N, C-alpha and C positions, 0 to 999 in steps of 0.2 A: 286804431290806425295811427295814433300819436306815437305809440311804442314802435310801430313798424317804421315810421319816418325817422325816429331817433336812431334806430338800429341801422337803417340804410345809410345815415350820415357817417356812421362809424364802421361801415363795411361788414356788419353782422347780418347774416341771412335769417329771415323769418320763415322761409320755406325753401325747399330744394327739390330737384327732380332726379331720383335715382335711375330712371330710365325714361325714354321718350313717352310722353303722354301721361306720366305719373308725377304727381306733385304731393310732397309730404310737408305738413305744417310743423314747424319747430315749436315745442312747448314754450309758453311765455316765460316760465321759470328759467329755462335755459338761456333765453335772450337776456333776461335781467341779470343772470349770473355772469354771462360773458361781458355785458356792458360794464358791470362792476369791476371785472378784471382789467378793463380799459380805463378805469377811473371815472366812470359815468354812473351816477346814482339813478337807477330806474326802479327803485323798490316800491314807489307809490305813484298814483296818477299825478299828484302834485310835483313829485320829483322829476317825473318824465317831462312834464310841461316845462318846468324850469330848465332842465338840461337841454331840451330842444330849443327853447328861446335863447339860451346862452350860446349854443352852437351856431344858430342862425345869425345872431348879433356879431359873434366873432368873425364869421365869414364875411359879413358886410363890411366890417371895419378893417380887416387886415389888408395890407398892401401886397404882401408876398406870401406864398405858401412856404412851409419850412424847407422844402427841397424842390428845386426846379430841374427838369430833365430835358436835354436836347440831344438828338442823334444827328450825326453828319450823314444823312442818307439822301443827299441830293436836294433837299428842300432848304430854303434860307433859314439860318439860325437867328431867331428873333426873340426879343424880350417878351415877357408876358403881356397879354392884352388886358385891357380894362383898367389900367392905372389912371389916376386922375391926371388931366392935362397939366403939363409943367413938372411932372415928377422927375427928379434927377436920379439916374441909375449909375452906379459905379461898380465895376467888376474888378476884384483883385484876384489875379490868377494864382494857381498853386505855386508858381515860381516867383511870385512877388510883383509881377507886372500889373499895371492898371489899365483899365479900358472904360471909356465913357461913351455915351451915345446910343442910338437905337439900333446900330448894326453890329450884330454879334458874330458875323460870319468869320471874322479873323480870329476868334477865340480858339486856342488849341484844345485838343482833348485833355480832360483832366477834371479835377474837383476844385472849383473856384468859389469865392465868396462874393455875394451880391449885396449891395447896400442901396436902399431906396429912401429918398427924402421927398415927401409930398409937400405941395405949397401950403397946406394947412398945418404943417409942423410935424405931422406923423412921420416916423421912421420905421424901417424894418430891415432885417438881414435874412439872408437865405443862402443855402448851399446850392450851387449850380453844378450839375454833373453833365459834362459834354462828352459824349461817347462816339466812337466810330459806328458805322452802320451795322457791322457784323463782326463776329469773332473770326479769327483766322480759319481757313479751310484746310483740309487734310492733304492737299496736293495729290500725289499719285495714290492709286488704290493700294491697299495693303491688308495684312492680317496680323493678328497677335494672339497672345495667350491670356486667359482670364484665370487668376490664381488667388486663392485665399492664402496669404503668405504664411500664417501660422501653421497651415496644413502641409507645407512643403519642407519636409525634413531632409537634411543631408547627413553625411557621415561626420560633419563638423559642427552642426548646430546642437543646441542644448535642450533637446526635447520639444522644440517647436521651430518653425522656420524663422529666419532672421534676415537682416539686410545684407549680410554676406551671401546668403542663399539667393536673394533677389538679384544681386550683382552677377552671380554665377549663371543664373537662369537667363538673364539678359544677354550675357556674353554668348552662351550656347545658342539660344534661339535666334539671335541676330546674326551671328557669324556663320553658323552651320545651316540655318534654315531661312534666312532672309526675312525674319519676322519684323514687323514695323513697330510693335508695341507690346508691353506687358501691362495688363490692368490688374491692380491689386485692391484688396478690401481696404476700408478705412484704417489708417494707421494712427488714428487719434489716441490721445492719452486716455487710458481706462480709469475707472473709479478705483481708488486705492483700497487696500484691505483684503482680507480673505474670509470666506470665499468671495471672489470677485465675479462680476457678470462677464461671462466669456464672449458676449456678443460685441463685435466691433461697431455695431450700429447703435449702441447706447453708451456713448463715451462720457467721460468726465469733462473733457475739453476737446472741441473740434479744432482749436487753433494750434495746439502744440502736440507733437508726436509722442508716442509712448516709448520710453527707453527699453522696454522689454524686447524690442526688436533689434537692439544692438548686437553686433558680433563682437564679443568681448576681446577676442584675440586681435581684432583690427583697430582697437583703440591704440594710438601711437605710444602712450605712456605705459601700456601693458608690457612692452619689451624692456622697460627700464626698471622694473620692480627689483628691489634689492633682495639679498638672501633672506633677510628677516621676514619678508612678506611672501617670498616664493613658496615656502613650505605650506603656508595656509592656502595659497592659490592652487597649489598642486592638489590639495585635498578637495577644494571646490571643483576643480576640473575632473577629478575622479567621480565625484557625485554627479556632475553633469553628464559624464559618459554613461553612468548607470541609469540616469533618468532617460537619456535618449534610447538606450537599449530596451528599456521597459516599454516605451512607446512603440518601438519597432517590432516588439514581440506581441503587441496587441493591446497595450494599455491606452487609455485616453490621454490626449494632450492635457497636461496640468499646467496651465499658465501661471498659477500662483507659485507652484514649486520652481518653475523656471525663473520667475522673477526673484524669488527668495535667494537663489544661487547667484543670479547676476548682480543683485544689489550688494551681496557680500563681496563679490569680486570688484565691483565698481568702487565700493568704499575703500578697499585696499589700494586700488589704483589712485584714487583721488587724494587720499591722505598720505600715500607712500611715495608719490612721485611729484616733484614740483614741475610745473609747466615751464617749458623753455620760453625765452623772450618773444619769439615769433608766435608761438601757440598762445601765450598769454595775451598778446596784442589782438589776436584773432578772437579770443574769448571775450575780451573787453568790447570789441566792436560788436559782437553778437549781443551782449548785454545792452549796449547803447541803442542798437537798432530795435530791440524788442521792448525796452523800457519798462514802464510800470506793469504792462500786461503780463510779462514773464515773471516779474517779481511777485505779482499777485498769485499767479499759478503756482509758483514754487512755495510761496507762503502757505497756500491752502494745503499742499502736499505735506509740508512740515507739520502743520497743525493737525492734519488727519492722522499722521503717525502717532501723535500724542493723544488725541481725543477721539479718534474714529472719524469716518468720512461724513457722518450725519451732522453737518455743520449747524443745523437749526437747534441742536441740543448742546452745542458748545457754550462755554461761559459767554455771557451776553456781549462783552466788549470784543470778542473774537468773531462775532457773526457778520462783521463787515470788514473789508480789507483795511480801511483807514483806522478802524478801531484796533485791528490786530497789529498794525504797523508799530505802534509804540511798544507793545508787548514783545515783539520779535527783537527790536533794537535793544531792549533791556535784558534779553536772555541770550547769552553767548551760544548755548547749545542749539537753540532754535535758529539763530542766525546762521550757524554753521550748516544746519540741515537745509535752510533756504538756498545757501550757496551751492550745496551738493546738487539739489534738484535743478538749479539753473545750469550747472555744469553738465548734467545728464541730458538736458534739453539741447545744449550746444553739441555734445558728442553725437546725439541722434541726428540732429540737423546735418552735421558734416558727413555722416554715413549715408543719409538720404541723398546728399549731393554726389557722393561717390557712386551710388547706384545709378543716378541719372546720367553721370558722365560715362559710366560703363555702357549704358544703353546707347548713347550717342556714338561712342567709339566702336561699338559693334555694328554700326550702320543702321540703327533703327531710325526711321524717318519721324516717328512720333515720340517714342521713348516710353517713359513710365507714365501710366494713367493712374492718377490718384483718385480716391473716392471720398465724396463729402456726404456724411450721414445727414439724415433729415433733422436731427436734433441732439440734445444732450440730456444726461441724467439729471434729475432735479436736485440731487445731493452732490453734484460735481462742482469742479472749480469754476467753470464758466458762469453758472448761475450764482454761485457765491460772490464772484468778483463783480458781476454786473446785474444785480438783482432787479434794478429798475427796467432793464431791457426785456424781462420775461414776464408773462402773464401769470400772476400768482393764482394758485388754485385751479389751473387749467392743464390739460394734457392733450397732446396731438394724437389723432387716431384716424379712423376711416368709418364712414357710415355703413349701414347694412347693405349688402349686395348679394348677387346670385351665389357667391362662394362662401359668404359668412353672414348669416341672417342676424347675428347679434352685433355686427360691427366690430371694430377693433379699437383698443386703447393701448397706445405704444408707450405710455408712461414718460413722455418727453414734453417738458413745458415749452410752449411756443414763444417766439419773439413777439413783442407788441409792435404792430405796424406803426402806431403813432410815435412810439419811442424811437424806432428806426428813422422815421422821417425827421423828427426833431433833432436827431444827432447827425443828420446828413448822411445816414447809412454808414457811419464810421465803423460800427462793430462788424457789419457785413463786409465792408471793404477790407478791413484788416484780416478777417478770416480768409477771404479769397486770396489776398496777396500772400499770406503765409503758405497756403496750400499749393499755390502756383509757383512757388520759388523753385521747386525741383521737379515740376511736372511738365510733361509734353502735352498732357491733356488732363482735364478734370471731368470726372463723372459725377453727376449730381443725383443722388438717390431721391426718388419721388419728386422729380423736377416740377410737378404741378404745384408744389408748395410755394413756388415763386408767385403764384397767382392767388391761391386760397388754401387754407388748411382747415381740417375738421377739428374743432375744439370741443373737448369733453370736460364739463365741470367736475371737479373732484367730488367723489361719492355718487356720481350718476353713471348709468350704463352708457356704453358708446352710442346706443340708439337715441339717447337724449342729448346728443351734441348738436352742433351747427357749424356751418362754414363761416370763416372770417376771411375777408379779402385783404390782400396786400397790394401795394402799388406796383403792379407787374412791370410797368414801363421803367420805374426807378430801379427795381430789382434787376431787370434785364440790362439796363444801362450800366450799372455798376459791374455786372458780370462781363459784359462786352468790353468795357474799359480795362478791367484788370486782366482779362484773358488776352486782350490785344497787347498790353504792356509786357506780358510774359511770353507772347508768341505761342500761346497754347490753344489747342482745340477744346471744345466743351461738348460733353455728351450728356443728354438728359435721359434718365430712366423714366420713360413715359408709358409704362405698362399699367393695365387695369383701367379703372374708370377715369376718363380724361374729359374734362369740360370742353364743349365745342369751342373751337377757335384757339385753343392752347397750342396744339401742335403747329398750327399755321403761324402763330406769333413767334414760337421758338424758331421755326424754319426761317422766318424773315430775318432773324438775328444771327443765323448761321449755326444754331445749336443742333447738333445731330441727335436723332432719336435712337431708341433701342427697339429692335424687332426680333422677336423670338419665334422660331419656325412654327412650333405647334399652335401658336395663337394667330398666325397670319392666314386668315381665311376670307373668302369672298362672301361676307355676310349678306350682302344685297342679292347674291345669286344662289342662295340656298346653303351657304356655309361650307362649300367645297374648299379644299386647300387652294390658297392663292398661288397662281402661276408665278414663277420666279421673276419673269419680266414685268409683272404688275406690282412688285414691291417698290417702296419708296427708295430713292437713292441716298438721301441724306440721313443715313442711320448706321449703327453698328449691328450687323446681322449675326445672331448667335443661335445655337441649338438649345441652350439652357442658361440658367443663372444660379446663383448661390441659394436661392429659395425654391429651386425646382429640381426634379430628378435628373441624374446624369443621363446622357443619351443612351447608354447601354441599359440602364434601368427602365427608361421609357420604352425602348424597343422590346424588351423582354417581358414587360408587365410587372417587374419586381416592385415598382413604386406602388402599384395597387396592393400587392401582397403585404408590403410594409405598412401601409395605412390601415389595412384590415387587421393586422396583428395589434396595432395600437388603438383600434376602435375609432378610427377617424373617418371611415367611409360614411357618407351621408345617406346612402341607400342600400339596397340589397346587394351583397357582395358579388353574387353571380351576375347580376345585371351590370354592375360596375366593371367587372372583368370583361364581360362580353363587349360593352361599349368601348372600353379601352383597346381591346384587340381589333375591333372594327376600325377604330380611328387609326391605329398603327398600320393596319393592312391597306387602308386608303392611301396613306402617305407612301408606303413602300410600292404600291401599284403605280403611283405617279412617278416615283424615282425610276422604276423599271421602264415605263413607257418613254421616259425622257432619255433613256440610255445611260442612266447614272448608277445602275446596279448591274454591271456586266457579269458579275459572278452569280447572279440570281439570288432569290430570297433564301433565308435559312442560316446564313453565316453572319454572325454578329459583327465581326470586324468589318466585313464588306458593307453591311447596312449602315454602320457608323460612318464609314467613308462616303457612302451615298448621301447621307444627310448633309455632309459638308460640301459635297459636289453641288448639291442643290443651293446651299447658301452662296457658294461662289458664282452660281448662275444668275443670282439676283444682281441688280445694279448697286447694291450697298457699297458705300465708299470704304467701309472697314468691315472685316469679318473677324469675329472673336471665337476662339476655340477654348472651351472649358478644359483646363489642364488635366483634371482627372479622366477626361475622355481619352487622353492619349494612352492610358493603360487599362481602360475598361472598368474603372471604379463604378460600383453600383450604389454607393451610399450617398445620399444628399448631405451637404454640409449643414443645412438648416431645414427643418421641417416645420413650417408655420402651423400654429395651432397647438404646438407642444411646448412643454417646459422641462419637466424632469422625466417625461416618458421617453425622450430621445436625446442622445448626446450632442445637441446642437453646438456648432462652432468648436468641437473638440476632437474631430476625426482627422488623422493624417491621410494624405492621398494613398490609395490602396489599389491592389489588383482585383480582378473579378471575384476572388475568394475572400476579400477583406484583409489580405496580408499587406501591411504598409510597404510602400515603395519609396526608396530614397531618390533624391534628385539624380544621383549618379546612375541608378538603375533606369530611371526614365530616359536619361540621355543615351543609354545603351540599348533601348528597346526597339526592335524592328517594328512593332506595332505602332509605336509613337512616330517613328520616322516615316512609315508608310502613310499615316494620316496627315502629317505635316507636309509631305510631298504633294498630296492631293490639293491641300489648301494653297500651298505656295504656287503650284502650277495654275490652279483655278483663278487665283487673284492676280496673276502676273507679277508676283513679288520676285525680286532679284534672287538668283540662286546663291546659296551660301557657299562656304568653303568646300563642303562635300555633302553628299546626300545621306550618308550613313557612316558611322564610325567603324573602324576595323574590328572592334570587339563587340559589335552588336549581338545581343542575346535576348531570348524571349523573356517577357514579363508576364 
């Protein structure tokens, strides 16, 4: 019982309920390991008793917790209760103002500092986060496209989609079809080196974007390269054209090859063209705003080029940013590479700003929705730069459930909740602020992680993990504050196992949920498809996600055939196919009864449109259309449970036969225009410039 009390004080679960009425006890060894990762020795009964006594004593003696949270939700904003009589409180606001006294109602939203002085001489400081009640709402109802940017090739991109393609897509979808938003995959910086991890959900850094997404020809200095460099650049352009054509003929997207070409081109541009005075001033402003965080990120990249990205095997003095600092300053070649990587971060940021501006100018009410991955790679720059913020020897994952009896280990080290609180949530605040700079909205992958995460000790199976709690009120307050400052919406990916009360807490703060058609059923009424009028309104309604089959694959049963080919079906193939066919027939029957399938069953394009008519009939504030559904793509972008059995994250958008389709062909596709017309009319989105281009042709 003493171990359980100690664990509870640190937010570590000793049991959990995978389903109603079922309780699973967490192994003591797991609890001890997780407490150890939080800096708490629980290896012996004596150590447990000592740690528990120290924790109880510290709580009795402290004046203030590390972080205080207050929401402006109609209730009075008051100082913490329980302070000794006569304690003096002083608040220094983030703008430098001071406030004393027991009434905090006049404090502005922001991140402030609180100092307490007790009559017995004790003092304490704390971070005070004052947040609005809710994040901004979406305004009028609308719809948009969901796209994995790397998969969207155009006749100008270099073998994978880039920020120029994103800008073009925003222009087309907004101006022609009245779309409100584009939701993209995480554009976080990937782990350097080859072969790289193609997953955008396991990045090196979540704070900085990846320059692999740059449109090289849109870098202003590109136009000013002199003849001495132009010949080399022409050779690079020829190789890029060849790479793009290989992908369009059926090869997989090769991110490493794309980056190798872009890096060569960028090195020519950076070394061959001096920045003009205005551009240089803008660059210096960027460096000043990002400060040491950017310098550390760029230093990591420079060192990784020389020593590989496994920083724990680097020479000892390089394993921390401050140790590496002196080495870089003494090495002109390294210092030049650090500056190069800072410059590339700046160029990428400016092209992200250009895509956001294009979306606004095209009339998009929301604009670009960026995606926040749930964590980072253990060998990436974020962990190297802020090692004390992460729990050593731990990995985030998921417990066993009905879909995966072994649980999941995602290989992502978790943030330490105690370190976040001690820092006033500064790392989290900085991350959100950076991502929201050019975002009309932010999607948070596995938003339940703001409340708790499943920690798996290194060397153990996912079944031997446990939940660790975070201060959800603080995490939500920071999120609401930063979203409010940016004027951005927030969307939580709340699919799968969701702890009771989480969706309600998110809804109170204005965070939209995610509802996927095939999962929306009346479970209390026998599991029948949930009628559209019974869906929640505060969500983004979609037919699929990047981890699920496309709509055409779902309707045709191709997704079952794919899983059978790869040996991923959990049961008898015939039974699986029959159950899937019955499920599809049930949905199609509902569409037909509701008058959403006027063409009748049997025609794939008509059935895909019926799916989206159904989504539009729900009260969902936003409706998302999976971009590959515009052209009947049958291949999932990611197939969970596979590694090398399937080309996850490396497939371009394709037609029903698997032939890659460029952005230009998507924009000229009658099938795409017909589907977008259904969604535009169904959501009441404003009409675009025209309903179909004059050169529309089949895809």
